[in-house]
C-alpha positions in Angstrom: 8.1 32.1 -37.0 7.9 29.2 -39.7 4.7 28.3 -41.0 3.0 25.4 -43.2 0.7 25.0 -45.9 -0.9 22.2 -43.7 -1.8 24.6 -40.8 -4.0 27.9 -41.1 -3.1 30.9 -38.9 -5.6 29.8 -36.1 -3.1 26.7 -35.6 -0.1 29.2 -34.6 0.5 29.6 -30.7 -1.1 33.4 -30.3 -3.9 32.2 -31.7 -4.4 29.1 -29.6 -4.3 30.1 -25.7 -3.8 26.5 -23.8 -6.8 27.9 -21.5 -9.7 27.1 -24.2 -10.7 23.8 -25.2 -9.3 22.8 -28.3 -11.4 22.7 -31.6 -9.5 22.3 -35.2 -10.4 20.9 -38.5 -7.4 19.3 -40.3 -7.1 18.3 -44.1 -8.1 14.5 -44.7 -4.2 12.7 -44.7 -3.2 9.3 -44.7 0.4 8.3 -43.4 3.3 10.6 -42.0 4.0 14.0 -43.1 7.4 14.5 -43.7 10.7 17.0 -44.8 11.5 15.6 -48.5 15.1 15.2 -47.2 13.7 12.2 -44.6 12.2 10.3 -47.4 15.6 8.0 -48.4 16.0 7.5 -44.8 12.3 6.3 -43.9 12.5 3.9 -47.0 15.6 2.2 -45.2 13.8 2.2 -42.0 10.7 0.8 -43.1 12.3 -1.8 -45.1 14.3 -2.9 -42.5 11.3 -2.8 -39.6 9.7 -4.9 -42.0 12.9 -7.3 -42.7 13.2 -7.5 -38.7 9.7 -8.2 -38.0 9.9 -11.5 -40.7 13.4 -12.2 -39.0 12.5 -15.6 -36.8 14.0 -15.3 -33.5 15.8 -18.7 -32.2 13.9 -20.0 -29.5 15.1 -23.4 -30.3 17.0 -24.5 -26.9 20.2 -24.1 -28.7 22.4 -21.0 -27.3 21.6 -18.3 -30.1 23.8 -16.5 -32.1 24.3 -12.8 -30.9 26.9 -10.9 -33.0 25.9 -7.5 -31.7 25.1 -8.4 -28.2 28.6 -10.1 -28.3 30.1 -6.8 -28.9 27.9 -5.0 -25.4 30.2 -5.2 -22.2 28.3 -1.9 -20.9 26.2 0.9 -22.5 29.3 2.9 -23.6 29.3 -0.1 -26.5 26.2 1.1 -27.8 26.6 4.7 -28.5 27.7 4.9 -32.1 24.9 1.5 -33.0 23.2 2.6 -35.7 19.4 2.2 -35.7 19.4 -0.9 -37.4 22.2 -2.4 -35.1 19.8 -1.1 -32.0 17.2 -3.1 -33.6 18.9 -6.3 -33.9 20.3 -5.8 -30.4 16.8 -5.9 -29.1 15.9 -9.1 -31.0 19.0 -10.9 -30.0 18.1 -9.8 -25.8 15.0 -11.4 -26.4 16.4 -14.8 -27.6 19.5 -14.1 -24.7 16.5 -14.0 -22.2 14.6 -17.0 -23.4 17.8 -19.1 -23.5 18.8 -18.3 -19.9 15.6 -18.0 -17.7 14.5 -21.3 -19.7 17.2 -23.0 -17.2 16.9 -20.7 -14.2 13.5 -19.5 -13.9 12.4 -16.0 -13.3 10.1 -13.1 -14.6 10.5 -13.5 -18.3 7.7 -11.5 -20.5 8.1 -8.1 -18.4 12.0 -8.4 -19.7 11.2 -9.0 -23.4 8.5 -6.5 -23.4 11.0 -3.5 -23.0 14.0 -4.9 -25.2 13.6 -2.2 -27.2 12.9 0.6 -24.5 16.2 -0.6 -22.3 18.2 -0.5 -25.4 17.2 3.2 -26.7 17.4 4.1 -23.1 21.2 3.1 -22.9 21.9 4.2 -26.3 20.6 8.1 -25.8 21.5 8.1 -22.0 24.6 7.4 -20.0 24.5 5.5 -16.8 25.9 5.5 -14.3 26.0 9.2 -14.1 22.5 9.5 -15.6 20.1 7.6 -13.4 17.7 5.2 -14.3 15.3 4.0 -11.6 13.3 0.5 -12.7 10.2 0.1 -10.8 9.4 -2.8 -9.2 12.5 -4.5 -11.2 10.9 -7.6 -13.4 11.6 -5.8 -16.4 15.8 -5.3 -15.8 17.0 -8.4 -17.3 17.9 -6.7 -20.4 19.5 -3.8 -18.1 21.5 -6.2 -16.1 22.7 -8.0 -19.5 23.7 -4.5 -20.9 25.2 -3.0 -17.6 28.3 -5.8 -17.0 26.2 -8.7 -15.9 25.8 -11.0 -18.8 28.4 -13.6 -17.7 26.3 -14.0 -14.5 22.6 -14.3 -15.4 22.6 -18.3 -15.1 22.9 -17.1 -11.5 19.8 -15.0 -11.6 17.8 -15.7 -8.1 19.7 -17.8 -7.0 21.9 -18.3 -3.7 24.8 -15.9 -4.4 23.7 -14.8 -7.1 22.3 -11.9 -9.3 19.4 -10.5 -7.5 16.1 -10.7 -9.6 15.5 -7.5 -9.0 17.5 -4.0 -9.2 20.1 -3.6 -6.4 22.6 -1.1 -5.5 25.4 -3.4 -4.2 25.3 -4.8 -7.2 25.9 -2.7 -9.9 26.8 1.0 -10.1 24.0 1.2 -13.4 21.2 0.1 -10.0 20.2 3.5 -9.1 17.6 2.5 -6.8 16.7 -0.9 -5.5 13.5 -2.2 -6.3 11.3 -5.3 -5.7 7.9 -3.6 -4.5 5.6 -1.1 -6.6 5.7 2.4 -7.4 8.4 4.0 -5.9 10.3 4.8 -8.7 8.9 8.3 -9.6 9.5 9.4 -5.6 13.3 8.1 -5.6 13.7 9.9 -9.0 12.6 13.1 -8.3 14.7 13.1 -4.8 17.8 12.3 -6.9 16.7 14.9 -9.4 16.6 17.6 -6.5 19.6 16.3 -5.0 21.3 16.6 -8.4 20.1 20.2 -8.6 21.3 21.1 -5.0 24.5 19.8 -5.9 24.9 21.8 -9.2 25.2 18.6 -11.1 23.6 18.3 -14.9 23.1 14.4 -15.4 19.7 13.4 -16.4 17.0 11.0 -13.9 14.6 8.9 -15.8 11.8 6.5 -13.5 10.6 3.9 -15.6 7.2 2.8 -14.5 4.3 0.4 -15.6 0.4 1.0 -15.8 0.2 -1.0 -12.9 1.9 0.7 -11.0 0.5 4.0 -11.7 -2.6 2.8 -9.9 -0.8 2.9 -6.5 -1.5 6.5 -4.4 2.3 6.7 -4.5 3.0 7.5 -7.7 0.5 10.4 -7.8 2.0 11.7 -4.4 5.0 12.0 -6.6 3.9 12.8 -9.7 2.2 16.3 -8.2 5.3 17.0 -6.3 7.0 16.3 -9.3 5.0 19.1 -11.1 5.3 21.5 -8.0 9.0 21.2 -7.6 9.8 21.2 -11.6 12.7 19.6 -11.6 14.1 18.2 -14.7 12.8 14.7 -14.7 12.0 11.9 -17.3 9.2 9.7 -16.2 8.3 6.7 -18.7 5.3 5.2 -18.4 5.2 1.7 -19.9 1.8 1.1 -21.0 1.3 -2.6 -21.3 -2.2 -3.0 -20.5 -1.7 -5.1 -17.5 -3.0 -2.8 -14.4 -3.5 -6.3 -12.5 -0.5 -8.9 -12.4 -1.5 -11.3 -15.1 -1.3 -14.0 -12.7 -4.8 -15.9 -13.3 -5.2 -19.5 -14.0 -8.7 -20.3 -14.3 -10.2 -17.9 -17.0 -7.3 -16.4 -18.7 -5.6 -13.2 -18.1 -6.8 -10.8 -15.5 -8.9 -7.4 -17.0 -7.3 -4.3 -15.7 -8.7 -2.4 -13.1 -9.8 1.4 -12.6 -10.1 4.4 -14.5 -6.6 5.0 -15.5 -6.7 1.7 -17.3 -10.0 2.6 -19.4 -8.3 5.8 -19.9 -5.2 4.7 -21.2 -7.1 2.2 -23.2 -9.4 4.6 -24.8 -6.4 6.6 -25.3 -4.4 4.6 -27.5 -7.3 2.4 -29.1 -8.9 5.3 -30.9 -8.4 5.1 -34.6 -9.6 9.0 -34.9 -6.5 10.1 -32.8 -4.1 7.6 -34.2 -4.8 9.0 -37.6 -4.4 12.7 -36.4 -1.4 11.5 -34.5 0.4 10.4 -37.7 -0.3 13.8 -39.2 0.3 15.8 -36.2 3.6 13.9 -35.9 4.7 15.0 -39.4 3.7 18.3 -38.6 6.1 18.3 -35.7 9.0 17.1 -37.7 8.5 19.6 -40.2 8.3 23.0 -38.3 9.7 21.8 -34.9 9.8 24.6 -32.2 6.9 25.8 -30.2 4.2 23.9 -32.9 5.5 20.8 -30.5 3.5 21.8 -27.6 0.8 22.7 -29.4 0.8 19.2 -31.4 1.2 17.4 -27.8 -2.2 19.3 -26.8 -4.0 18.3 -29.8 -2.8 14.8 -29.5 -4.3 14.9 -25.6 -7.5 16.0 -26.7 -8.0 13.7 -29.5 -7.1 10.9 -27.3 -10.3 12.1 -24.9 -7.9 12.9 -21.9 -8.4 16.7 -22.3 -10.6 18.6 -19.6 -11.9 22.0 -19.7 -8.5 23.6 -19.2 -6.9 22.0 -22.0 -4.4 19.9 -20.0 -4.5 16.6 -20.0 -4.7 14.2 -17.0 -0.7 14.1 -16.3 -0.3 18.2 -17.6 -3.1 18.5 -14.6 -0.3 17.2 -12.3 2.2 19.6 -13.5 4.1 17.0 -16.3 4.7 17.7 -19.8 3.1 14.9 -21.7 5.0 12.9 -24.8 2.9 10.4 -26.7 2.0 7.3 -27.4 5.1 6.2 -28.6 5.4 2.8 -30.3 7.8 1.2 -27.6 8.7 -1.6 -30.1 10.4 0.8 -32.4 13.7 1.4 -31.7 13.6 4.7 -34.2 11.0 6.3 -32.5 12.3 5.6 -29.0 15.6 7.0 -29.6 14.4 10.1 -31.4 11.9 11.2 -28.8 14.3 10.6 -25.8 17.0 12.2 -27.6 14.8 15.1 -28.1 13.6 14.7 -24.8 17.3 14.6 -23.8 18.7 17.9 -25.8 15.5 20.0 -24.1 17.4 22.6 -21.9 14.8 23.0 -19.0 11.6 20.8 -19.2 10.8 20.3 -16.0 9.1 16.6 -15.4 8.4 15.1 -18.4 6.3 12.2 -18.9 6.7 9.7 -22.0 3.7 7.3 -22.9 5.0 4.2 -24.3 2.8 1.5 -25.6 4.4 -1.9 -25.2 3.7 -5.7 -25.5 4.3 -7.6 -22.3 6.1 -10.9 -23.7 6.9 -9.2 -26.8 8.3 -11.5 -29.7 8.0 -14.8 -27.6 4.7 -16.2 -28.7 4.1 -18.5 -25.7 4.4 -15.8 -23.7 2.3 -13.8 -25.9 -0.7 -16.4 -25.8 -0.3 -17.5 -22.1 -3.3 -16.8 -20.1 -0.6 -15.5 -17.1 2.0 -13.7 -20.4 4.6 -16.1 -18.3 4.8 -13.5 -16.0 7.1 -15.7 -13.5 8.3 -18.9 -14.5 9.7 -21.7 -13.6 12.6 -23.7 -16.2 10.6 -24.5 -19.1 11.0 -25.8 -22.7 12.1 -22.9 -25.2 10.3 -24.4 -27.7 7.0 -24.3 -26.3 7.1 -22.4 -23.1 5.9 -25.6 -21.2 7.0 -24.8 -17.8 9.0 -28.0 -16.4 7.2 -27.8 -12.8 7.5 -30.9 -10.6 4.7 -32.7 -9.9 3.4 -33.0 -6.6 0.5 -34.8 -4.9 -0.6 -31.7 -2.8 -1.9 -28.1 -3.7 -0.4 -25.1 -2.7 -0.9 -23.0 0.6 -2.6 -20.7 -1.6 -4.9 -22.8 -3.1 -6.1 -24.4 0.0 -7.0 -21.3 1.4 -9.2 -20.3 -1.6 -11.1 -23.4 -1.3 -11.5 -23.1 2.2 -12.5 -19.4 1.7 -15.1 -20.7 -0.8 -16.3 -23.4 1.1 -17.1 -20.6 4.1 -18.6 -18.2 1.6 -20.8 -20.8 0.2 -22.5 -20.9 3.7 -22.1 -17.1 4.6 -22.9 -14.7 1.7 -21.6 -11.8 3.9 -18.2 -12.8 3.4 -16.4 -11.2 0.5 -12.5 -11.0 -0.9 -9.9 -8.1 -1.5 -7.0 -8.1 -3.3 -4.0 -6.0 -4.7 -3.8 -6.6 -8.0 -2.8 -10.4 -7.4 -5.8 -12.3 -7.8 -3.6 -15.5 -9.5 -1.0 -14.9 -6.8 -3.4 -14.7 -3.8 -5.7 -17.6 -4.9 -8.6 -15.3 -5.3 -9.2 -15.4 -8.8 -10.9 -18.8 -8.2 -13.0 -17.4 -5.3 -14.0 -14.6 -8.2 -15.0 -17.1 -11.0 -17.4 -18.7 -8.1 -18.3 -15.0 -6.5 -17.8 -12.4 -9.0 -19.8 -10.0 -7.1 -17.8 -10.5 -3.9 -14.3 -10.2 -5.2 -12.8 -7.0 -5.2 -9.6 -5.9 -7.4 -8.7 -2.8 -6.3 -4.8 -2.7 -8.4 -1.9 -2.2 -6.8 -3.2 0.1 -4.0 -2.7 -2.0 -0.6 -3.6 1.0 1.8 -6.8 1.6 -0.2 -7.4 -2.3 -0.2 -7.4 -2.2 3.9 -9.1 0.8 4.4 -11.9 -0.3 1.7 -12.0 -4.1 3.8 -12.7 -1.8 6.8 -15.0 -0.1 5.4 -17.2 -2.8 4.4 -16.9 -4.5 7.8 -18.7 -1.2 8.9 -21.9 -2.5 7.2 -21.7 -6.0 8.5 -19.8 -8.0 5.7 -17.1 -10.0 6.7 -14.0 -9.0 4.6 -11.3 -11.2 3.8 -8.4 -9.1 2.6 -5.5 -11.2 0.6 -2.2 -9.8 0.6 1.4 -10.9 0.6 3.2 -10.7 3.9 5.8 -8.1 2.5 3.2 -6.0 0.9 0.9 -5.4 4.1 4.1 -3.1 5.1 2.7 -0.7 2.4 -0.5 -0.6 4.2 0.5 -0.8 7.8 -0.7 2.3 9.0 -4.4 1.3 7.8 -3.9 -1.5 9.6 -2.9 0.5 13.0 -5.4 3.4 12.3 -8.5 2.2 10.0 -8.9 -1.5 11.2 -7.0 -2.2 14.8 -7.8 0.9 16.8 -11.6 0.5 15.6 -11.7 -2.9 16.6 -13.5 -3.6 13.0 -13.3 -6.9 11.8 -11.5 -7.1 9.0 -9.5 -10.9 8.1 -6.5 -10.7 6.9 -4.5 -13.4 5.0 -0.8 -12.8 4.5 0.4 -15.0 1.7 3.8 -15.9 0.8 4.9 -15.5 5.2 8.3 -16.9 5.9 11.2 -17.3 3.4 10.2 -17.4 0.2 13.7 -18.3 -1.6 14.5 -17.0 -5.5 12.5 -13.8 -5.2 15.0 -12.7 -2.4 14.8 -10.6 0.7 12.2 -7.7 -0.7 9.6 -10.7 -0.7 10.3 -12.5 2.3 7.6 -12.3 5.1 10.2 -11.7 7.6 8.1 -9.3 9.5 4.1 -9.7 9.6 4.1 -11.6 13.2 6.0 -8.6 14.7 4.1 -5.9 13.4 0.6 -7.6 13.8 0.8 -9.2 17.0 2.3 -5.2 18.6 -1.2 -4.4 18.0 -3.8 -4.1 20.9 -7.0 -5.9 19.3 -5.4 -8.2 16.7 -5.7 -11.8 16.6 -2.4 -13.6 15.4 -2.7 -17.0 14.2 -0.3 -19.5 11.8 -1.4 -22.9 10.6 0.9 -25.8 11.1 -0.6 -27.4 7.9 -3.1 -27.2 5.2 -5.6 -28.6 7.4 -5.1 -26.2 10.4 -5.3 -23.6 7.2 -8.9 -24.3 7.0 -9.4 -24.1 10.4 -8.0 -20.9 11.0 -10.4 -19.6 8.3 -13.4 -20.9 9.7 -11.7 -19.3 12.8 -11.5 -15.9 11.4 -14.7 -15.4 9.9 -16.2 -16.5 12.9 -14.4 -13.9 15.3 -16.6 -10.5 14.7 -15.6 -8.5 17.6 -12.1 -7.6 16.5 -9.1 -8.0 13.4 -7.5 -11.2 12.8 -4.7 -12.5 10.8 -3.7 -15.9 9.5 -0.1 -16.5 7.7 1.0 -19.0 5.5 4.0 -19.8 3.4 4.9 -19.6 -0.4 4.8 -24.0 -1.1 2.6 -27.0 -0.9 0.9 -28.6 1.8 2.3 -32.0 3.5 -0.9 -34.0 2.5 -2.7 -33.9 6.1 -6.4 -35.0 6.2 -8.9 -32.2 5.0 -12.0 -31.9 6.3 -15.2 -32.2 4.2 -15.7 -29.8 1.5 -12.5 -28.2 2.9 -14.7 -26.6 5.7 -13.1 -26.2 8.6 -14.0 -26.2 12.4 -13.3 -22.8 14.2 -10.9 -23.0 17.0 -10.8 -22.0 20.6 -9.3 -18.7 20.2 -5.5 -18.6 21.6 -5.5 -22.3 22.7 -2.4 -24.6 20.7 -2.0 -28.1 21.3 0.7 -30.9 22.1 1.4 -33.0 19.1 3.7 -35.3 20.8 4.8 -36.2 24.3 8.4 -36.2 25.8 10.5 -35.3 29.2 13.6 -33.4 28.6 12.8 -31.0 26.0 10.3 -29.1 24.9 9.8 -27.7 21.3 7.2 -25.1 20.8 6.8 -24.2 17.3 4.5 -21.5 15.1 3.6 -22.1 11.8 4.4 -24.6 9.3 7.7 -24.7 11.0 6.0 -27.5 13.0 6.6 -30.1 10.8 10.6 -29.3 11.0 10.2 -29.6 14.7 8.7 -33.0 14.4 11.2 -34.2 12.4 13.7 -32.8 14.8 11.8 -34.5 17.7 12.4 -37.7 16.2 16.3 -37.1 15.2 16.5 -36.5 19.4 14.8 -39.4 20.0 17.4 -41.7 18.2 20.1 -39.8 20.6 18.2 -41.2 23.7 16.1 -37.7 24.1 12.8 -37.5 24.3 11.0 -34.3 23.2 7.7 -32.8 23.4 6.4 -30.7 20.4 3.7 -28.4 20.5 2.2 -26.3 18.0 1.4 -23.0 19.3 -1.6 -22.0 16.6 -2.0 -18.4 18.2 0.8 -15.7 19.0 -1.6 -13.1 19.9 -3.5 -13.9 22.2 -0.6 -16.9 23.4 -1.5 -20.2 25.4 0.0 -19.0 28.7 -1.3 -22.5 29.9 0.6 -24.6 27.6 3.8 -22.4 28.0 3.7 -22.7 31.7 3.4 -26.4 31.2 6.2 -26.4 28.7 8.5 -24.5 30.8 7.9 -26.5 34.4 8.1 -29.9 32.9 10.9 -29.7 30.6 14.8 -28.6 31.3 15.0 -26.9 28.0 12.4 -24.7 25.9 12.6 -24.4 22.0 10.8 -21.7 20.3 11.0 -21.8 16.1 9.3 -19.7 13.7 10.2 -17.7 10.7 10.0 -14.5 11.3 12.4 -11.7 12.9 13.0 -10.5 16.5 9.9 -9.0 18.0 8.0 -11.9 16.9 6.8 -15.2 18.4 9.7 -16.2 20.3 9.8 -12.9 21.7 6.3 -12.7 22.8 6.7 -16.4 24.5 10.3 -14.9 26.3 8.1 -11.6 27.5 5.5 -14.1 28.6 7.9 -16.3 30.7 9.5 -13.1 32.1 6.4 -11.7 33.1 5.5 -14.9 35.1 8.8 -15.5 36.5 9.2 -18.5 34.5 13.0 -17.7 33.8 13.6 -18.0 37.6 13.9 -21.6 37.6 16.3 -24.0 35.8 15.1 -23.7 32.6 17.1 -23.0 29.7 15.2 -20.9 27.1 16.6 -21.1 23.4 14.5 -18.5 20.8 15.4 -19.3 17.4 14.0 -16.9 14.4 14.9 -17.8 11.0 
């Protein structure tokens, strides 16, 4: 067995049982230990890295010059690039992404942060035979560019254009569709086991962020991966953004939870960094079995080693490597190639440190890291947002909730890593000890809120409509069946535009109104939203929910101090009287119903317009009146089959109101 003068015999494997805590004294060392033959190469790479860091990138708004990227149509064209060329390619990807997204809008900073990682992955592995599964998918713009879609990037997130997330129908290089968080390891493990059962030998790689690691599914998958022991590579992209940086008031939100603290401690320890450089050099000199020992020293010095000598991830059965500089192409390629060459490593986790928005100063310094942007000036980063005389429904909700909380100290708020997206960052600024960011953990958020309700508090759980799907069992089992008064504020309900089908809030009315104890509401404007916040606060014997869309209000007159008045549960209202046609709207589509009635009037047809307000309980008296006094009854909603229109049809059928001359038209969008 090879030895080194740097290490004593006690460092050899036979004398270093993994079941014991590690304690080792190393000589003082500064720098990286390298074999003599590596000196020239290392000097060249160091000079290249310094030159690359000093090279100004083109963010002038003019189309950037991209000589390396211009030679790449698919990953196969990257195989013979040198490390220097790969680094140049990463720079050009950043320039290309800023140039493109400045004209289209989209998810900017996540993609800038993984430029080197994406380049290294496609250089080392062979997609589509090798499978790369991107978690969520905000970060996939470099991947899309390198896999044959560069010419269509100007269509991203547009009708008939490229999806903003991975999409299997779009490219064979998109191994698994995404949009929601924390699914990548589960999907990758399924692919790895499927590969083994079919006798294949391809590689499977899951790329997941530290934010997505806060969801329980990620740990369920890692636990199962450790048990099954299939060859699988998990890349933890740690950019210290456990909560999405969507805050707009006090700067970026602090990361949430013990995992964030552990990772921060891990890559901030000066003592560890010094030892890691020593261990890294030792590994390069000796190789072989010493790698495992050096890795354990790595983990121990990061403070993540337990009594058994195994780090957090090793306890789950994963072989841990890292942290690795996610913006150093040479290191990334070196690590990935060595892992690729390992004959039967089982599940491996590579911990990569990146910076969100890397290389583009406006994104690096922005409070929200320019996570999701509209069109912007690439020179300054200033977004070209259209001016509006009204606020977003999200902000109207937050201000109404604050108004209620000013009068009622039992009101608390919960969100799942979306303080800015739900407006609760405003609530948190006013009531810092009454607002809880639980991370990307909707299941936990719902049951946590249920627990708060048992203590007499009044929890408002603000979650995007499509994200509540992730916590539906908890809504049913932990909240509704126990009649616990949890209030669900469902943001981004209905059609959401550029984010696409994964984020459309199409199903919440269907799955919430099917529950026996749930009160289900939808406001027609921002004033009604304030009233429904007050209504939910007043309902204290059962759960309730109200949905509202992405976008701005219509400019309706708000109540004093934004504090609404509780509505009579289950009662709608007539907004416009007519004779032949009745239009019954649910939610903000009521505004479109009013416009439709005016158009009908121009054709000589007078129409009644009613605002249902409630899907459950329905206003049976109002529906009966509309059905009996009109020739045609039209229902309108932004939802799916089984939603508001289906509930109205069911009521009409049960009450014999379909037996006459009434014609019912049910519309769902």
